[in-house]
N, C-alpha and C positions, 0 to 999 in steps of 0.2 A: 504494500500500500504506500502510495506517495504521502509523505507526511509534511504538510505545510507548517512552517514555523508559526507560533502564536503571534497574533497581531500585536504590533508595537503598542504599548500603553499610550493612549491619547485620552486626555480628560474630556468628558463631554462638556459642551458649552452650557453656560447658564441659560435657563429658559426665560425668554423675554416675551411678554404678552404683546409687545408692539410689532411682532412679526411672526408669521407661521413657522412651525418647525417642519422641515421637509425631510422625509424618510423614504429612501428608495428600497424596494423589496426586490432583490436580485439574486439570481443563480443561473449560470449559463447552461446548467443541466435542466432538461425538461422533466416534467412529471414529479417534481419534488414538493408540490403543494404551495408554490409561490403565489399564484393567483388566489387560491383559497385563503392563504394567510393574509394577503393584502385586503381582501374583501372583509374577512371576519375581524381582523384587527381594527380596520376602519369602522366597522359596525360597533365593536366594543368600545372604542374611544368615543364614538358619537353617543353611545348610551350613557356616558358620563356627563353629557351636556356639551361636550366640546364640538366645535364646528369642524367638520372634516371634509376635505376634497380628495377624492381618489382619481388619479390620472392614469388612464389605461393606455400604456405606451407599447402594447403588444399587438402587432397586426392581426393576430388571431382573434382579438377582442373578447377573450374569455371573461375578463372582469366585467365588461359591459353586459355580456350574456348572463353572467352569474348574478347580476343585479336587475335582471328582467328587462333590459333595454333592447327594444326591437331595433333591427338593422335600419329601419326607416328613420330612426331618431338619432343616428350617429354622425350626422353632419349638421353644423360644423363640429369638429372634434380635435383630437390630438394632432392629426395630420395638418389641419388648417393652422393650428398654433405654431407648429414647427416651420411651416413655410411662410408664416407671417401674414396670413390673410384674415386671421381672427385672434382675439385674445382669450385668455382662460375664462374670464367672467362670462363672455358670450357663449362659451361652449359648455359650461357647467350645467348638468341636468340633475334635478332632484332624484335621489334614489328612494326606494321604498323603506327608508329608515330615517327618522327624524334627525336633523343636523348632519346628514351625509349627502354629498353630491358627487357626481362622477363626470369627468371629461372623457367621452367615449372614444373608442378606437374603431377604425375601419381598415379594410384591406389596403386602402390607399397609403397607409403608413409604410408598407413595403417599398413603395415608390419614393417615399421621402428620403430614403437612404441614397438613392441615385441623384435626386434633385438637389440635395444639400452638398454633394461632393465638392462643387466649385463655389459654394456660398461662403460669404464672409462670416466669420465667427460662428461656424456651423456647429461647434460643440457647445455654444453658449445660448442657443435659441430658447431652450426650455428655462434656463436660469433667468434670462431676461424677461420671459413671460411671467415667471413667478414673482420677480421683483416688481414688475408693473402691477400685478395683482395685489401685492402687499402694500403698495403705495396708495392706500385708500385716502381720498380727500378728507375724510373725517379723522384720519389718524389711527383708526381702528381697522386692522385687516379683516377681511370677511371670513377667514378661516384660522383656526388654531393649529391644525395639522394638515399637511399635504402629504399623501402617500402616493408613490409612483410604482405602478406594477410594470416591471421591465420584461422585455422579451427574453426567451431562454437562449440567449447568445450574447456575446460581447461585441455589439455592433455600435454604429453611430447613435442609434436610439438609446442604448444602454449608457453610452458615454454622455449623452445629454442629461440623462437622469442623474448620473454620478456627479456631474459638474454642478447640477442644480441642487443637489441634496446636502443636508447637514450631516446625515448619518445613513448607515446602510444596515438593513435587516436581511439576514441570509437564512432562508429555509434550507435545511439539509435532511434528506431522507435517510432513515435508518436502514441502510442496505450495504451490502458488500461494496468496497471501494468508494464509500461515501465521501471520503476526503479527496479522492481523485478529482481534479478540476478546481477544487477550492483554492489550491495554490495559485492557479492561473487568475482566479478572481481577485485574490489578495494582491498579486503582482499588479493587476490592473488598477486596483485601488491606490497602490503606492505611486504608480505613474500619474494617476489623476491628481493625487496630492502634490506631486512634484511639479506638474505642468499647468494645472487648471484650478484646483480647489484644495488648498492646503488645509482647510478645516474639516475635510471629510474624515469620518472615522467609522469603524464598524461598531455599531451599538450592540449588536448581538447576533449569535447564531442560534436558530431554533430548530430542534430536532423534530421532524415530522414523520407521520405514518409509523409510529412506534407500535409494535405488537408485543405485548408482554408474554404472549404464549410462545414467542419465537426467541430462542437463545441468541440468535444472531443479532436481533435488535438490541438486546442488552449489551452484547459485546461491542457493537458499533458505538452505542451511546457512551460506554465507558472509554473506548478508544478516542472518540472525539473530545470528551472532557479532559482526558489525559494530555492531549496535545494543545487544546485551545483554552483550557482552564476557565477562568471567570467570564470569558467572552461568550460562553454557551449559557443560554437561559436555563434557569432551573425548571421552568415549565416545559413539558414535553407534549406534543400533539399526538394523540393516539390514532391508530388506524381505526376508522369509524364509518360504518355504512351510511349514517345520517349525513355526515360531512360530504360524502360522495353523491348523495341524492339531491342535496339542496340546490346546486346550480341548475339542475334540470327544471326546477320550479321557479327559477329566477330569484332566489332568495338566499341570503347568508344563512348559515346553519343556526346562528343565534336567533333568527326569526323562524326558521323552519322547525327546529326542535331545540329550544333553549335548555332542556333538561338533559340532553344527551352528553356523553363524555367529551366529544369533540367540541361542542359549544362551550362547555364549562372550561375546557383547556384554553380556548382562545380568549375567554374573559379573563382568566388568570394571566395569560401572556400580556394582554393589554395593561393589566395592573402592574405587572413586573416592569414593563417598559416605562410606565409613568414613574415608578420608584427609581429606576435607573437615571431618570432625568431630574430627580430630586422632588418629584411631585407625589405626595403621599396618599392622594385619593385612590381608592381601590375601584376597579371596574366591577360592575355587578356580576 
């Protein structure tokens, strides 16, 4: 197994109510629960009364689908934001969760990669859009948290997310070779720090799809914690059929079945995230 070195200690910034906190949810491996994590962490944060914007930056649009957004309602969306024909405020659509909105994704995002190749400040498009959104005339930004659901690849779309973000949340599936590829992501984070966004840090790695009936899951979890230490959240997301069913109903699992183990785990994860930022309120 390739063993990435633990992330260098970077103190999280003080939370300021005058600007939204921007967290990118990223892992270049597909099928690790990235979009499910983005949707349900966003829902859990919104349940605490915080205003949350989820930006779907994956051309597959799974976060948009998972929040019940029909394809006819996905324009304007993240594509228009990146090419500069719309701002985030104009693209935000209310989700079926109080205090949660989403900037939807469409297949056009795949074309944005090509269209932005020769564009000026191509890596800063999303950051500048977030900064414009935060600069509210009233002095109070419209959102407390902005979550970015990244595509399962290290592309220009993911680069835009990392340049715009304050912190990175990494879902990691409890499977053989789980750490393979994480080294590449961490190397990318270091490059982004060095060249674009020196304040970016890894807020945490969350273990997903944990099966306590499977000895391998326990071994992988122990291995990840041994190598990444406190970077790994205490909360573990279990493999849960209700979590898998919820997107087909266009709902986060916290609305689909709040009593199930997966929903409760995401509520605890949001609480742990807030505590890492020095905010002691617990998610429900």
